[in-house]
C-alpha positions in Angstrom: -85.8 -72.5 54.0 -87.7 -70.7 56.7 -89.0 -72.7 59.7 -92.2 -71.4 61.2 -94.3 -72.3 64.2 -97.8 -71.5 63.0 -101.3 -72.4 64.1 -103.4 -74.2 61.5 -106.6 -72.6 60.2 -109.5 -72.3 62.6 -111.6 -74.9 60.8 -108.9 -77.5 61.3 -108.7 -77.0 65.1 -110.8 -80.2 65.6 -107.7 -82.1 64.4 -105.0 -79.9 66.0 -104.5 -79.2 69.7 -106.0 -75.8 70.5 -102.8 -74.8 72.5 -100.8 -73.9 69.4 -100.2 -70.2 69.3 -98.9 -67.9 66.6 -95.1 -67.6 67.2 -94.4 -64.7 64.9 -96.3 -61.9 63.4 -97.2 -61.7 59.8 -98.2 -58.9 57.5 -101.0 -61.2 56.2 -101.9 -62.4 52.7 -103.6 -60.3 50.0 -107.2 -61.3 49.6 -106.9 -62.6 46.1 -106.3 -65.9 44.3 -105.9 -67.1 40.8 -109.1 -69.1 40.9 -110.4 -72.4 42.1 -113.5 -73.3 44.2 -114.4 -72.0 47.6 -117.3 -73.3 47.0 -143.7 -89.4 59.0 -147.5 -88.7 58.3 -149.2 -86.2 56.1 -152.9 -86.6 56.7 -154.1 -85.3 53.3 -151.6 -86.7 50.9 -151.9 -86.3 47.1 -155.0 -87.5 45.5 -154.8 -91.1 44.1 -155.4 -90.0 40.6 -154.1 -93.2 38.9 -152.4 -93.1 35.5 -152.5 -89.8 33.7 -155.7 -89.6 31.6 -157.2 -86.2 31.1 -160.5 -87.5 29.7 -163.2 -85.0 28.7 -163.0 -81.5 30.1 -165.0 -80.7 33.3 -168.3 -79.0 32.8 -169.1 -75.8 34.7 -172.6 -75.1 33.4 -175.5 -76.9 31.8 -174.7 -75.2 28.5 -171.7 -77.5 28.2 -173.9 -80.6 28.3 -176.3 -82.2 25.8 -180.0 -81.1 25.9 -181.1 -84.1 27.9 -178.2 -83.7 30.4 -177.3 -81.4 33.3 -173.9 -80.4 34.7 -173.1 -81.9 38.1 -170.8 -79.1 39.3 -169.0 -81.0 42.1 -167.9 -83.8 39.8 -167.7 -81.7 36.6 -169.6 -84.4 34.7 -172.6 -84.2 32.4 -175.3 -86.5 33.8 -178.7 -87.7 32.5 -181.4 -85.2 33.3 -185.0 -86.1 34.4 -187.8 -85.3 31.9 -190.5 -82.8 32.6 -193.5 -80.9 31.3 -193.5 -78.2 34.0 -191.8 -77.2 37.2 -194.1 -79.5 39.3 -192.6 -82.5 37.5 -189.1 -81.5 38.8 -190.3 -81.1 42.4 -191.3 -84.7 42.9 -188.5 -86.4 44.8 -186.8 -89.4 43.3 -186.2 -92.3 45.7 -183.1 -94.5 45.8 -183.3 -98.3 46.1 -182.9 -97.9 49.9 -185.9 -95.6 50.1 -183.8 -92.5 50.7 -184.2 -89.4 48.6 -181.3 -89.5 46.1 -181.9 -86.9 43.5 -180.3 -83.7 42.3 -183.7 -82.0 42.2 -184.6 -82.6 45.9 -185.4 -79.5 48.1 -186.9 -77.6 45.2 -183.6 -77.2 43.5 -184.7 -77.8 39.9 -186.8 -76.0 37.3 -188.2 -77.4 34.1 -186.5 -76.2 30.9 -189.6 -76.4 28.7 -187.6 -75.9 25.5 -186.0 -79.4 25.9 -188.2 -81.0 28.5 -185.5 -81.6 31.0 -185.1 -80.8 34.8 -182.2 -78.5 35.3 -180.6 -77.3 38.6 -182.3 -74.1 39.7 -180.1 -71.1 40.0 -179.4 -70.3 43.7 -179.9 -66.8 45.1 -177.3 -64.3 43.9 -176.2 -66.6 41.1 -176.1 -65.4 37.5 -179.2 -66.1 35.4 -180.7 -65.4 32.0 -184.4 -65.6 32.9 -187.0 -65.9 35.7 -187.7 -69.6 35.1 -184.3 -70.8 36.1 -184.5 -68.8 39.4 -187.8 -70.4 40.4 -190.5 -67.8 39.7 -193.7 -70.0 39.6 -196.0 -70.9 42.4 -194.6 -74.4 42.4 -191.8 -73.2 44.7 -193.2 -73.1 48.2 -189.8 -72.4 49.9 -189.3 -69.1 48.1 -190.0 -67.4 44.8 -187.2 -65.7 42.9 -186.7 -63.8 39.7 -183.9 -62.8 37.5 -183.1 -59.1 37.9 -180.3 -56.5 37.5 -178.4 -56.0 40.7 -175.2 -54.1 40.9 -174.5 -54.4 37.2 -175.2 -58.1 36.9 -178.3 -60.3 36.2 -178.8 -62.5 39.2 -181.5 -64.5 41.0 -183.0 -62.7 44.0 -185.9 -63.7 46.2 -189.2 -61.9 45.8 -190.3 -60.0 48.9 -194.0 -60.4 48.5 -193.8 -63.7 50.4 -191.2 -62.5 52.8 -187.4 -62.5 52.4 -185.4 -65.6 53.2 -182.6 -65.7 55.8 -179.6 -63.6 54.7 -181.8 -61.2 52.7 -183.6 -57.9 53.5 -186.5 -56.2 51.6 -185.7 -53.3 49.3 -188.0 -50.3 49.4 -187.7 -49.5 45.7 -187.8 -53.1 44.3 -190.0 -56.2 44.5 -186.9 -58.2 45.4 -184.9 -58.9 48.5 -181.2 -57.9 48.7 -178.3 -59.8 50.4 -177.7 -58.5 54.0 -174.0 -58.0 53.2 -175.0 -55.5 50.5 -173.3 -57.5 47.7 -173.6 -60.9 46.1 -169.8 -61.1 46.2 -169.6 -60.7 50.0 -170.7 -63.5 52.4 -172.8 -65.6 50.0 -176.4 -65.8 51.2 -178.1 -69.3 51.6 -180.8 -71.2 53.3 -179.3 -74.7 52.6 -175.9 -76.3 51.9 -176.9 -76.9 48.3 -176.7 -73.2 47.6 -173.1 -73.0 48.7 -170.3 -74.0 46.2 -169.0 -77.3 47.4 -165.6 -76.6 45.7 -165.3 -73.1 47.0 -163.9 -71.6 50.2 -167.4 -71.3 51.8 -169.0 -74.7 51.0 -171.6 -75.1 53.8 -174.6 -73.0 54.9 -174.9 -71.4 58.3 -178.7 -71.4 58.3 -179.0 -69.2 61.5 -177.2 -66.3 59.7 -178.2 -67.3 56.2 -174.7 -67.2 54.7 -172.2 -69.7 53.3 -169.2 -70.4 55.7 -166.1 -72.5 55.8 -166.4 -76.2 56.5 -165.3 -77.3 59.9 -162.3 -79.4 60.5 -161.7 -82.4 62.8 -158.4 -83.3 64.4 -158.1 -87.0 64.4 -155.6 -87.3 67.1 -157.2 -84.9 69.7 -160.8 -85.5 68.8 -161.3 -81.7 68.8 -162.8 -79.7 66.0 -163.1 -76.1 64.9 -166.8 -76.1 66.1 -168.2 -74.2 69.1 -168.1 -76.0 72.5 -170.8 -78.7 72.6 -170.8 -79.3 68.9 -169.0 -81.7 66.6 -167.9 -81.6 63.0 -170.1 -83.8 60.8 -168.6 -84.7 57.5 -170.6 -83.3 54.5 -171.1 -86.0 51.9 -171.2 -83.3 49.2 -167.5 -82.6 49.9 -166.3 -86.2 49.5 -165.2 -85.9 45.9 -161.6 -86.8 45.1 -160.5 -83.4 43.9 -162.4 -81.3 46.4 -160.1 -78.9 48.4 -162.6 -79.2 51.3 -162.4 -83.0 51.3 -163.2 -84.5 54.8 -164.6 -81.2 56.0 -168.2 -80.6 57.1 -170.7 -78.8 59.2 -170.9 -78.1 62.9 -173.9 -79.5 64.9 -175.0 -81.4 67.9 -173.6 -84.9 68.3 -175.5 -87.7 66.6 -176.8 -90.6 68.7 -177.2 -93.2 66.0 -180.9 -93.5 66.5 -182.1 -91.1 63.9 -182.1 -88.0 66.0 -179.5 -86.4 63.8 -179.9 -86.7 60.0 -176.5 -87.5 58.5 -175.8 -86.5 54.9 -175.7 -88.9 52.0 -172.6 -91.2 52.2 -172.1 -90.7 55.9 -173.4 -92.4 59.1 -173.3 -91.8 62.8 -170.0 -93.3 63.9 -167.6 -93.2 66.8 -164.5 -91.4 65.5 -161.1 -90.4 66.7 -157.9 -92.1 68.0 -158.8 -94.5 70.8 -155.2 -94.3 72.2 -155.3 -90.5 72.5 -159.0 -89.6 72.7 -161.4 -90.7 75.5 -164.3 -90.8 75.0 -164.5 -91.0 71.2 -166.5 -88.4 69.3 -169.8 -89.5 67.8 -170.3 -87.8 64.5 -171.4 -88.3 60.9 -168.7 -89.6 58.6 -168.2 -92.4 56.1 -168.6 -95.6 58.2 -165.7 -98.0 58.5 -164.1 -99.6 56.6 -164.5 -96.5 54.5 -162.0 -93.8 55.2 -161.9 -90.0 55.1 -158.3 -89.4 56.0 -155.0 -91.3 56.0 -155.1 -91.8 59.7 -158.2 -94.1 59.3 -156.1 -96.6 57.5 -153.9 -99.4 58.9 -150.2 -99.7 58.1 -149.1 -102.0 55.4 -145.9 -103.6 56.9 -145.4 -106.0 54.0 -145.5 -103.1 51.6 -143.4 -100.9 53.9 -146.2 -98.3 53.8 -148.0 -96.3 56.4 -151.2 -96.9 54.4 -153.4 -94.2 53.0 -157.0 -93.2 52.1 -157.8 -93.3 48.4 -160.2 -90.4 48.0 -161.7 -91.6 44.8 -163.1 -94.8 46.5 -162.9 -93.9 50.2 -161.0 -97.1 50.6 -157.7 -97.8 52.4 -154.8 -98.8 50.4 -151.2 -100.0 50.9 -148.4 -98.9 48.6 -147.9 -95.3 48.1 -148.7 -92.1 46.2 -145.5 -90.2 47.3 -142.4 -90.9 49.4 -144.2 -89.6 52.5 -146.5 -92.7 52.4 -143.5 -95.0 52.8 -141.6 -96.1 55.9 -138.3 -94.6 56.7 -135.6 -95.9 54.3 -138.1 -96.5 51.5 -139.2 -94.3 48.5 -142.3 -94.4 46.3 -141.6 -95.8 42.8 -144.6 -96.7 40.6 -146.9 -96.8 43.6 -144.7 -99.3 45.4 -142.4 -98.5 48.4 -139.0 -99.7 47.4 -135.7 -99.5 49.4 -134.2 -96.1 49.1 -130.8 -96.2 47.5 -128.3 -93.7 48.6 -128.9 -91.4 45.6 -132.7 -91.5 45.9 -134.2 -88.1 46.9 -135.6 -87.6 50.4 -139.1 -86.3 50.8 -137.7 -82.7 51.1 -136.0 -83.1 47.7 -132.5 -83.4 49.1 -130.3 -86.3 48.1 -129.7 -88.8 50.9 -126.1 -89.8 49.9 -123.5 -91.8 51.7 -123.8 -89.9 55.0 -127.4 -91.0 55.5 -127.5 -94.4 53.9 -124.0 -95.9 53.8 -121.6 -97.1 56.5 -119.3 -94.6 58.2 -115.8 -95.0 59.7 -115.3 -97.6 62.4 -118.7 -99.2 61.8 -116.8 -102.5 62.0 -113.2 -103.1 62.7 -111.1 -101.9 59.8 -113.9 -100.3 57.8 -112.8 -96.9 56.6 -116.2 -95.7 55.5 -118.3 -96.0 52.3 -119.1 -94.1 49.2 -122.5 -93.8 47.4 -122.1 -94.7 43.8 -123.3 -91.9 41.6 -123.9 -89.4 44.4 -123.5 -85.8 43.1 -120.0 -84.5 43.9 -118.7 -88.0 44.6 -117.9 -91.0 42.4 -119.6 -90.9 39.0 -121.4 -94.2 38.4 -119.1 -95.0 35.5 -116.1 -94.9 37.8 -117.5 -97.1 40.6 -115.9 -100.5 41.2 -116.9 -103.4 39.0 -120.4 -104.8 40.0 -121.4 -101.6 41.9 -124.3 -99.8 40.3 -125.7 -96.3 40.8 -127.4 -96.0 44.2 -125.2 -98.8 45.8 -122.9 -98.2 48.7 -119.3 -99.5 48.5 -116.3 -99.5 50.8 -113.5 -97.0 50.5 -110.3 -98.9 49.6 -107.1 -99.0 51.7 -105.0 -97.8 50.1 -105.4 -95.1 48.8 -107.3 -93.7 51.8 -105.2 -94.9 54.8 -102.4 -97.0 53.4 -98.8 -96.0 53.4 -98.1 -94.3 50.1 -94.3 -94.0 50.6 -93.7 -96.7 48.0 -96.3 -95.7 45.6 -98.3 -92.5 44.8 -101.9 -93.6 44.3 -104.1 -91.8 41.7 -106.5 -89.1 42.6 -110.0 -90.7 43.2 -112.7 -90.0 40.6 -115.0 -87.1 40.8 -114.6 -83.4 40.6 -111.8 -82.3 43.0 -110.1 -78.9 43.3 -106.6 -80.3 42.9 -104.6 -83.5 42.7 -104.1 -85.8 45.7 -100.8 -85.5 47.7 -98.7 -88.1 49.4 -97.6 -86.4 52.6 -95.6 -87.4 55.6 -97.9 -87.7 58.6 -95.9 -87.7 61.9 -97.5 -89.4 64.9 -96.2 -90.0 68.4 -95.7 -93.7 67.8 -94.9 -94.0 64.1 -94.2 -92.1 60.9 -95.7 -92.9 57.5 -97.0 -91.1 54.5 -100.8 -90.8 53.8 -102.6 -89.8 50.7 -104.5 -86.5 51.2 -107.4 -86.1 48.8 -108.8 -82.7 48.0 -112.5 -81.9 48.4 -114.8 -79.0 47.8 -116.4 -77.9 51.1 -119.8 -77.8 49.4 -119.4 -81.3 47.9 -118.6 -83.5 50.8 -119.5 -86.6 48.9 -115.9 -86.5 47.7 -114.9 -88.0 51.1 -116.0 -91.4 52.6 -119.1 -91.3 54.7 -118.6 -89.5 58.1 -115.2 -88.2 57.1 -114.8 -84.5 57.2 -114.0 -82.1 54.4 -111.9 -79.7 56.4 -109.6 -76.7 56.0 -105.9 -77.7 56.2 -102.6 -76.4 55.0 -101.7 -76.3 51.3 -99.1 -79.0 51.1 -95.9 -78.4 49.2 -92.3 -79.7 48.6 -90.7 -76.6 47.0 -91.5 -73.0 46.4 -92.6 -74.0 42.9 -95.6 -75.8 44.4 -96.6 -72.4 45.8 -96.3 -70.6 42.5 -92.9 -69.2 43.4 -93.2 -65.4 43.4 -96.7 -65.6 44.8 -96.0 -67.8 47.8 -93.3 -69.8 49.4 -93.0 -73.3 50.8 -92.1 -73.3 54.5 -91.7 -75.8 57.4 -94.9 -75.5 59.5 -94.6 -76.8 63.1 -97.9 -78.5 63.9 -97.0 -79.4 67.5 -95.5 -82.3 69.3 -98.2 -84.7 68.1 -98.0 -83.9 64.4 -94.5 -82.6 64.0 -93.4 -80.5 61.1 -94.9 -80.4 57.6 -94.2 -78.3 54.5 -97.0 -75.9 53.5 -97.5 -72.8 51.5 -97.3 -69.4 53.3 -98.2 -66.0 52.0 -96.3 -63.3 53.8 -95.0 -59.8 52.8 -97.5 -59.3 50.0 -97.4 -62.9 48.6 -100.6 -64.6 47.4 -101.9 -68.1 48.0 -101.8 -70.4 45.0 -105.2 -71.6 43.6 -107.2 -73.3 44.9 -106.0 -72.4 48.4 -106.9 -69.2 50.2 -105.5 -67.2 53.2 -106.1 -68.9 56.5 -107.6 -67.2 59.6 -107.2 -67.8 63.3 -110.1 -68.0 65.8 -110.2 -64.2 66.0 -110.4 -63.8 62.2 -106.9 -62.6 61.7 -104.6 -63.8 58.9 -102.3 -66.7 60.0 -100.0 -66.3 57.0 -100.8 -69.9 56.1 -102.5 -70.9 52.8 -105.3 -73.3 53.5 -107.2 -75.8 51.2 -109.9 -78.3 51.8 -109.0 -82.0 52.2 -110.6 -85.2 53.3 -108.8 -85.2 56.7 -107.5 -88.8 57.4 -108.2 -88.7 61.1 -110.1 -92.0 60.8 -106.9 -93.7 59.6 -105.7 -93.7 63.2 -107.9 -95.1 66.0 -106.8 -92.5 68.6 -108.0 -89.8 66.2 -111.2 -91.3 65.1 -114.5 -89.4 65.3 
């Protein structure tokens, strides 16, 4: 039997004194083996859609609706249309019960479809059309007259130049119509009002100074700042407050409102102090849904009894407790059926990873004599069927002693459940004060759940008793001197062309050179000895 004084693999140096040096030179091990492994708060959370119910398909044009209905594009619903005899009937504003104009035909945005006697939304400039009537070609339209004409290969509504071109358009020398200043209807979309901009599109509001549709502005709740020019604030546009609108909560830049009618807030909003009073002073005065209505999650109070941060339900503009996703729940809780429930150790974290014993179970030395815990059912650890009686999937349970730290000299304990590269070994572990045998349990370095919480899955020597444990001709069993603290132990070496037995592999020193020692991954029992605890 050969006696060697050899440093352990570099990854085990946390357990072995760094002063150990290689005592003899080795030819190294061939790089082959028979096999074996070597292997808080989102502001715009998901829409509160409720139970899955597809319902009728969303409409995108009046043609999808009945003759007495029109398509409300923002909501995708077919709604009851007003009756009419001519365009003038569609231009009379309808008043809501509070005396405020509340009608899809306001601002000359309807024409009379004489064939069915219904007021339908007028086609905006540069929008596709089938005839002049839907563009607003009669004298009833004082804002601008328009007709349906061929432009760049498409039939679209364009303003007529005889009464002057609207903002965003210029007169054409060889046509009775005005053309968009960008030279194309597909460029920056021309407009004179927000109603002509697609509330669901990337440019939902109208910059009336330039006559083009632009992006909605954004408001930072914590800083009180917005994407608007200095001196302006971001007013929420009521058209954008539909649950599935990608521009939800956005709006339009303008001078601050004073609450006395100097600034006209859009439908569904009111002049309100807004911002975070802890971080923002003074608060910004802007148009937004008035409290207790909400427009973002940060508007809502926490729900401590429900273990939730609280969130804004976009469908109702009301604050709710509970959750839509794990991110709505306090730390340690996960969203299940819209309720924040304690997160078991095998529940997924918000980033999709599994929490496991290292995050949610007790580690070594948490209390006197506690060796660490396992997470029942954690991938790479104990299968739920093999957990102790009464322990169910997602529960933490204590590692037993033995087999983890008890003296195994009188009994060899079985290999713990789960997928392990090799069987456990009962190995003499020499300490300065005592000598006893400890069970070493193999682990896969990529599946650390095989070890109790906080234990390490580290490279160590491939234990052996005889050459047969090292596959005979491929490797040999030698005495390895691990220093005064740890004494000698038998391990497989691979010198003079020998190979390491599976699942071990050739070890390397700190400089990346072969040590001549075969290394495997084990749950190192440092926590079995207080002076070696982590």
